[in-house]
NUBA-617591 format. One line per 10 residues: number of its first residue (from 1); their letters; for each residue x negated, y negated, z of N, C-alpha, C, O, CB. Coordinates in Angstrom, 2 decimals, decimal comma. Glycine has a CB too. Layout:
NUBA-617591
NUM> a> X:Y:Z:X:Y:Z:X:Y:Z:X:Y:Z:X:Y:Z | ...
***
This chain:
NUBA-617591
1> mwkfaknkea> -2,44:-9,81:11,82:-3,63:-9,67:10,99:-4,04:-8,23:10,68:-4,01:-7,35:11,54:-4,77:-10,36:11,65 | -4,43:-8,04:9,43:-4,99:-6,66:8,95:-6,10:-6,35:9,85:-6,94:-7,20:10,13:-5,51:-6,64:7,40 | -6,14:-5,14:10,31:-7,21:-4,71:11,17:-8,65:-4,64:10,58:-9,67:-4,64:11,26:-6,86:-3,42:11,66 | -8,58:-4,58:9,27:-9,91:-4,58:8,51:-10,30:-5,91:7,95:-11,26:-5,94:7,19:-9,87:-3,59:7,35 | -9,67:-7,00:8,23:-9,86:-8,24:7,61:-11,30:-8,74:7,74:-11,79:-9,39:6,82:-8,92:-9,21:8,17 | -11,97:-8,46:8,82:-13,29:-8,94:9,14:-14,40:-7,92:8,49:-15,61:-8,13:8,60:-13,44:-9,06:10,76 | -13,89:-6,89:7,87:-14,87:-5,88:7,38:-15,10:-6,31:5,94:-14,21:-6,24:5,10:-14,33:-4,31:7,49 | -16,37:-6,78:5,69:-16,70:-7,23:4,38:-16,47:-6,23:3,30:-16,02:-6,61:2,22:-18,05:-7,66:4,36 | -16,77:-4,93:3,50:-16,66:-3,82:2,59:-15,17:-3,59:2,26:-14,83:-3,33:1,11:-17,31:-2,54:3,21 | -14,35:-3,69:3,22:-12,87:-3,51:3,01:-12,34:-4,69:2,12:-11,54:-4,51:1,21:-12,08:-3,47:4,44
11> vrmirnmlan> -12,85:-5,90:2,46:-12,29:-7,06:1,63:-12,85:-6,88:0,27:-12,15:-7,20:-0,68:-12,68:-8,52:2,21 | -13,94:-6,44:0,09:-14,46:-6,19:-1,35:-13,73:-5,06:-1,97:-13,56:-5,08:-3,18:-16,01:-5,86:-1,39 | -13,31:-4,10:-1,27:-12,54:-2,95:-1,88:-11,16:-3,49:-2,41:-10,71:-3,16:-3,51:-12,31:-1,75:-0,76 | -10,54:-4,34:-1,54:-9,27:-5,04:-1,80:-9,34:-5,88:-3,09:-8,42:-5,86:-3,91:-8,91:-5,95:-0,60 | -10,36:-6,55:-3,24:-10,60:-7,48:-4,36:-10,76:-6,57:-5,63:-10,22:-6,91:-6,68:-11,93:-8,43:-4,09 | -11,45:-5,51:-5,56:-11,60:-4,55:-6,65:-10,24:-3,89:-7,03:-9,93:-3,72:-8,21:-12,62:-3,47:-6,25 | -9,42:-3,51:-5,97:-8,15:-3,01:-6,21:-7,26:-3,92:-7,04:-6,61:-3,54:-8,02:-7,54:-2,73:-4,96 | -7,28:-5,15:-6,57:-6,44:-6,18:-7,27:-6,81:-6,48:-8,62:-5,93:-6,69:-9,45:-6,45:-7,42:-6,57 | -8,17:-6,53:-8,96:-8,61:-6,79:-10,18:-8,48:-5,57:-11,15:-8,39:-5,84:-12,35:-9,94:-7,25:-10,07 | -8,46:-4,32:-10,78:-8,60:-3,16:-11,61:-7,44:-2,24:-11,50:-7,35:-1,45:-12,44:-9,83:-2,45:-11,29
21> fpscsvldae> -6,51:-2,15:-10,56:-5,43:-1,29:-10,44:-4,13:-1,94:-10,24:-4,03:-3,08:-9,77:-5,67:-0,41:-9,42 | -3,11:-1,22:-10,60:-1,70:-1,81:-10,44:-1,42:-2,33:-9,04:-1,86:-1,72:-8,07:-0,62:-0,73:-10,76 | -0,72:-3,43:-8,89:-0,23:-3,90:-7,61:1,09:-4,60:-7,98:1,44:-4,90:-9,12:-1,28:-4,89:-6,84 | 1,77:-4,80:-6,84:3,11:-5,62:-6,91:3,17:-6,47:-5,69:2,63:-6,12:-4,65:4,46:-4,67:-6,98 | 3,79:-7,52:-5,82:4,00:-8,47:-4,71:5,42:-9,20:-4,86:6,03:-9,28:-5,93:2,79:-9,55:-4,69 | 5,84:-9,71:-3,66:6,98:-10,64:-3,66:6,30:-11,89:-3,28:5,49:-11,95:-2,36:8,19:-10,24:-2,67 | 6,72:-13,02:-4,11:6,21:-14,26:-3,83:7,21:-15,13:-3,22:8,40:-14,92:-3,43:5,68:-14,83:-4,98 | 6,76:-16,24:-2,38:7,75:-17,18:-1,89:8,02:-18,36:-2,94:7,53:-18,31:-4,07:7,25:-17,77:-0,51 | 8,71:-19,27:-2,57:9,06:-20,38:-3,43:7,77:-21,20:-3,94:7,80:-21,83:-4,99:10,03:-21,30:-2,64 | 6,69:-21,14:-3,15:5,49:-21,87:-3,54:4,56:-20,91:-4,37:3,47:-21,33:-4,77:4,74:-22,42:-2,23
31> gkpvswilty> 4,98:-19,60:-4,63:4,14:-18,75:-5,38:3,22:-17,96:-4,53:2,44:-17,19:-5,08:3,39:-19,52:-6,32 | 3,26:-18,08:-3,29:2,37:-17,34:-2,28:2,99:-15,85:-1,96:4,19:-15,67:-1,75:2,26:-18,25:-0,85 | 2,04:-14,87:-1,96:2,55:-13,53:-1,72:2,98:-13,39:-0,23:2,26:-13,77:0,69:1,46:-12,47:-2,10 | 4,11:-12,86:-0,05:4,62:-12,55:1,30:4,77:-11,05:1,57:4,91:-10,65:2,72:5,95:-13,21:1,49 | 4,73:-10,24:0,54:4,80:-8,86:0,67:4,08:-8,15:-0,57:4,22:-8,62:-1,70:6,29:-8,46:0,80 | 3,33:-7,07:-0,35:2,53:-6,56:-1,42:2,27:-5,02:-1,23:2,30:-4,47:-0,13:1,19:-7,35:-1,49 | 2,04:-4,42:-2,33:1,50:-3,07:-2,33:0,45:-2,90:-3,37:0,58:-3,43:-4,47:2,57:-2,07:-2,53 | -0,57:-2,18:-3,06:-1,76:-1,96:-3,93:-1,89:-0,43:-4,28:-1,27:0,48:-3,72:-3,09:-2,49:-3,19 | -2,84:-0,29:-5,34:-3,00:1,15:-5,72:-4,46:1,35:-5,58:-5,20:0,45:-5,97:-2,46:1,53:-7,22 | -4,93:2,40:-5,08:-6,33:2,92:-4,91:-6,74:3,39:-6,30:-5,93:3,58:-7,20:-6,44:4,13:-3,80
41> ascamgilyt> -8,07:3,55:-6,41:-8,67:4,08:-7,68:-8,03:5,55:-7,92:-7,88:5,98:-9,06:-10,37:4,14:-7,57 | -7,71:6,20:-6,88:-7,11:7,53:-7,01:-5,74:7,59:-7,40:-5,15:8,67:-7,44:-7,22:8,23:-5,82 | -5,10:6,39:-7,73:-3,68:6,28:-8,07:-2,76:6,22:-6,78:-1,57:5,98:-6,94:-3,27:7,50:-8,98 | -3,23:6,42:-5,60:-2,42:6,52:-4,42:-1,94:5,09:-4,16:-2,72:4,15:-4,31:-3,21:7,16:-3,18 | -0,70:4,91:-3,77:-0,22:3,65:-3,23:-0,74:3,43:-1,90:-0,92:4,38:-1,14:1,23:3,58:-3,21 | -0,98:2,26:-1,59:-1,39:1,92:-0,17:-1,48:0,38:0,14:-1,19:-0,48:-0,69:-2,79:2,55:0,11 | -1,87:0,14:1,34:-2,06:-1,25:1,69:-0,77:-2,13:1,57:-0,78:-3,30:1,22:-3,15:-1,81:0,81 | 0,34:-1,42:1,90:1,59:-2,08:1,88:1,80:-2,99:3,07:1,68:-2,53:4,21:2,64:-1,09:1,81 | 2,11:-4,21:2,89:2,15:-5,10:3,91:3,22:-6,22:3,61:3,40:-6,65:2,47:0,77:-5,64:4,13 | 3,87:-6,64:4,65:4,76:-7,81:4,60:4,52:-8,72:5,77:4,45:-8,31:6,93:6,24:-7,38:4,57
51> lpehrgkgya> 4,39:-10,07:5,38:3,97:-10,96:6,51:5,25:-10,89:7,52:6,41:-10,78:7,13:3,60:-12,58:5,98 | 4,84:-10,96:8,81:5,85:-10,84:9,85:7,10:-11,64:9,70:8,19:-11,12:9,94:5,27:-11,18:11,09 | 6,99:-12,81:9,35:8,18:-13,80:9,20:9,10:-13,38:7,92:10,18:-13,94:7,72:7,59:-15,40:8,98 | 8,64:-12,46:7,15:9,41:-12,03:6,01:9,97:-10,61:6,14:10,63:-10,10:5,23:8,57:-12,13:4,79 | 9,71:-9,99:7,28:10,07:-8,52:7,44:11,65:-8,46:7,60:12,36:-9,39:7,98:9,28:-7,84:8,77 | 12,05:-7,25:7,27:13,59:-6,99:7,48:14,47:-7,51:6,21:15,70:-7,57:6,30:14,11:-7,81:8,88 | 13,84:-7,83:5,13:14,58:-8,41:4,02:14,57:-7,30:2,85:15,20:-7,51:1,81:13,89:-9,84:3,54 | 13,86:-6,13:3,02:13,87:-5,16:2,05:12,80:-5,18:1,01:12,82:-4,44:0,02:15,06:-5,22:1,45 | 11,85:-6,06:1,27:10,76:-6,39:0,26:9,93:-5,02:0,08:9,72:-4,60:-1,06:9,75:-7,69:0,80 | 9,49:-4,38:1,15:8,75:-3,24:1,09:9,44:-2,12:0,41:8,73:-1,35:-0,23:8,35:-2,89:2,36
61> kvlistmakr> 10,73:-1,90:0,46:11,46:-0,92:-0,27:11,49:-1,15:-1,67:11,40:-0,22:-2,47:12,75:-0,81:0,19 | 11,62:-2,42:-2,06:11,66:-2,83:-3,53:10,25:-2,65:-4,08:10,13:-2,22:-5,23:12,15:-4,37:-3,73 | 9,15:-2,96:-3,34:7,91:-2,79:-3,88:7,55:-1,34:-4,01:6,98:-0,95:-5,03:6,96:-3,50:-3,11 | 7,84:-0,54:-3,06:7,51:0,92:-3,19:8,23:1,53:-4,39:7,64:2,33:-5,12:7,90:1,71:-1,89 | 9,46:1,18:-4,59:10,34:1,74:-5,70:9,80:1,27:-7,02:9,69:2,09:-7,93:11,87:1,28:-5,55 | 9,45:0,03:-7,19:8,85:-0,57:-8,32:7,53:0,04:-8,75:7,32:0,39:-9,91:8,67:-1,95:-8,07 | 6,64:0,14:-7,74:5,32:0,73:-8,00:5,41:2,21:-8,40:4,72:2,69:-9,30:4,44:0,58:-6,76 | 6,34:2,90:-7,66:6,45:4,44:-8,04:7,06:4,61:-9,39:6,71:5,53:-10,13:7,36:5,27:-6,99 | 7,99:3,70:-9,75:8,45:3,79:-11,11:7,40:3,55:-12,13:7,24:4,32:-13,07:9,51:2,86:-11,31 | 6,63:2,39:-11,94:5,51:2,09:-12,82:4,46:3,19:-12,89:4,08:3,55:-14,01:4,88:0,83:-12,39
71> lhtqgypvyc> 3,99:3,71:-11,88:3,10:4,81:-11,98:3,65:6,00:-12,57:2,94:6,62:-13,36:2,62:5,13:-10,74 | 4,83:6,41:-12,31:5,45:7,62:-12,98:5,67:7,31:-14,47:5,49:8,18:-15,32:6,85:8,03:-12,29 | 6,03:6,12:-14,78:6,27:5,89:-16,31:4,88:5,98:-17,03:4,78:6,42:-18,18:6,97:4,38:-16,62 | 3,84:5,54:-16,33:2,49:5,59:-17,00:1,86:6,87:-16,90:0,72:7,01:-17,34:1,56:4,60:-16,45 | 2,55:7,94:-16,30:1,99:9,32:-16,29:1,15:9,60:-15,12:0,45:10,61:-15,11:1,19:9,57:-17,49 | 1,17:8,73:-14,06:0,33:8,97:-12,89:1,06:9,67:-11,85:2,29:9,57:-11,79:-0,21:7,70:-12,34 | 0,37:10,42:-10,98:1,08:10,98:-9,78:1,52:9,93:-8,91:0,90:8,87:-8,82:0,23:11,93:-9,00 | 2,59:10,18:-8,25:3,20:9,16:-7,30:3,08:9,69:-5,87:3,75:10,64:-5,46:4,75:8,87:-7,65 | 2,19:9,03:-5,14:1,80:9,52:-3,74:1,28:8,19:-3,11:1,07:7,16:-3,74:0,60:10,79:-3,75 | 1,10:8,36:-1,78:0,63:7,19:-0,95:-0,26:7,76:0,20:-0,29:8,94:0,55:1,90:6,34:-0,32
81> fieeenetsd> -0,98:6,77:0,71:-1,79:6,97:1,95:-1,04:6,19:3,08:-0,74:5,00:2,95:-3,34:6,43:1,76 | -0,75:6,91:4,19:-0,19:6,23:5,43:-1,04:6,73:6,63:-1,29:7,92:6,82:1,41:6,58:5,66 | -1,44:5,77:7,38:-2,12:6,15:8,66:-1,19:6,91:9,50:-0,01:6,57:9,56:-2,64:4,94:9,44 | -1,69:8,01:10,21:-0,79:8,79:10,98:0,05:8,08:11,95:1,20:8,47:12,12:-1,49:9,75:11,65 | -0,46:6,95:12,68:0,15:6,26:13,68:1,18:5,23:13,18:1,91:4,58:13,94:-0,87:5,64:14,46 | 1,19:5,14:11,76:2,08:4,10:11,18:3,50:4,72:10,95:3,84:5,15:9,85:1,47:3,53:9,79 | 4,23:4,72:11,96:5,48:5,49:12,03:6,47:4,70:11,13:7,32:5,32:10,49:6,02:5,67:13,57 | 6,40:3,28:11,07:7,35:2,48:10,34:7,17:2,80:8,78:8,16:3,01:8,08:7,11:0,91:10,68 | 5,96:2,83:8,29:5,75:3,17:6,92:6,11:4,58:6,66:6,76:4,79:5,64:4,37:2,93:6,52 | 5,79:5,59:7,43:6,20:6,92:7,35:7,61:7,07:7,16:8,02:7,73:6,21:5,80:7,61:8,46
91> klfknlgftq> 8,43:6,50:8,01:9,85:6,47:7,89:10,48:5,99:6,53:11,29:6,59:5,82:10,34:5,64:8,94 | 9,87:4,69:6,33:10,17:4,05:5,06:10,02:4,86:3,89:10,98:4,97:3,13:9,39:2,93:4,88 | 8,91:5,47:3,65:8,56:6,30:2,47:9,45:7,48:2,48:9,98:7,83:1,42:7,07:6,75:2,46 | 9,68:8,20:3,68:10,46:9,34:3,67:12,02:9,03:3,38:12,73:9,88:2,85:10,26:10,02:4,99 | 12,47:7,82:3,74:13,78:7,46:3,44:13,90:7,15:1,90:14,99:7,18:1,33:14,20:6,27:4,30 | 12,78:6,88:1,32:12,81:6,74:-0,26:12,58:8,05:-0,97:12,42:8,06:-2,19:11,68:5,74:-0,78 | 12,54:9,14:-0,26:12,42:10,41:-1,00:11,08:11,11:-0,97:10,95:12,25:-1,40:12,75:10,17:-2,38 | 10,04:10,37:-0,44:8,78:10,94:-0,38:8,78:12,04:0,68:9,58:12,02:1,62:7,74:9,88:-0,10 | 7,87:13,03:0,50:7,70:14,07:1,46:6,21:14,18:1,89:5,29:13,83:1,15:8,21:15,39:0,88 | 6,05:14,65:3,05:4,65:14,80:3,56:4,05:16,10:3,22:4,70:17,13:3,36:4,59:14,65:5,04
101> dpshreawfg> 2,85:16,11:2,78:2,15:17,34:2,56:1,19:17,61:3,74:0,15:16,98:3,91:1,40:17,29:1,22 | 1,63:18,60:4,52:0,89:18,93:5,81:-0,49:19,48:5,47:-1,40:19,41:6,30:1,71:20,02:6,70 | -0,66:19,98:4,36:-2,13:20,70:4,05:-3,01:19,54:3,63:-4,20:19,78:3,49:-2,11:21,92:2,73 | -2,59:18,38:3,43:-3,60:17,30:2,99:-3,83:16,21:4,05:-2,89:15,63:4,60:-3,09:16,59:1,67 | -5,02:15,99:4,28:-5,49:14,93:5,24:-6,59:14,16:4,60:-7,41:14,81:3,95:-5,99:15,52:6,60 | -6,74:12,89:4,69:-7,80:12,02:4,31:-8,57:11,54:5,56:-7,98:11,45:6,63:-7,25:10,84:3,51 | -9,78:11,25:5,44:-10,51:10,61:6,61:-11,55:9,57:5,95:-12,14:9,79:4,90:-11,31:11,79:7,56 | -11,67:8,43:6,70:-12,62:7,51:6,40:-13,67:7,47:7,37:-13,44:7,42:8,58:-12,07:6,29:6,26 | -14,89:7,50:6,84:-16,14:7,55:7,69:-16,89:6,25:7,37:-16,93:5,78:6,23:-17,09:8,88:7,38 | -17,49:5,70:8,42:-18,42:4,57:8,37:-19,81:5,07:8,73:-19,97:5,99:9,53:-17,97:3,43:9,34
111> fnd> -20,78:4,46:8,15:-22,20:4,81:8,62:-22,86:3,55:9,12:-22,70:2,44:8,61:-23,11:5,46:7,45 | -23,60:3,83:10,16:-24,35:2,66:10,77:-25,54:2,36:9,93:-26,20:3,21:9,34:-24,79:2,94:12,24 | -25,76:1,07:9,93:-26,93:0,51:8,99:-28,27:0,87:9,71:-29,34:0,55:9,19:-26,82:-1,22:8,75
***
């Protein structure tokens, strides 16, 4: 399960991303998404996820390539956000030709109510 699934603000952000920005998914025979990638308002790719039972089939690789081509064709910069501890995604993106910019870091901050 996605670690932010119980965070109402994160769920609202995802809904906004799906409604307003490019996304790609792989659907199963019933039309349910089994793998997906979204785009943030900043044009960065992110929230790449494949359901555990569908991993190892190359879906993430296809989604990254498809989304990168789509963004590039539309004149947007092609980059992504990967959490530092996510070695699997880091390796996947690097194998697809992405490079890390060591001078750039993002941080998420939450505020107590």
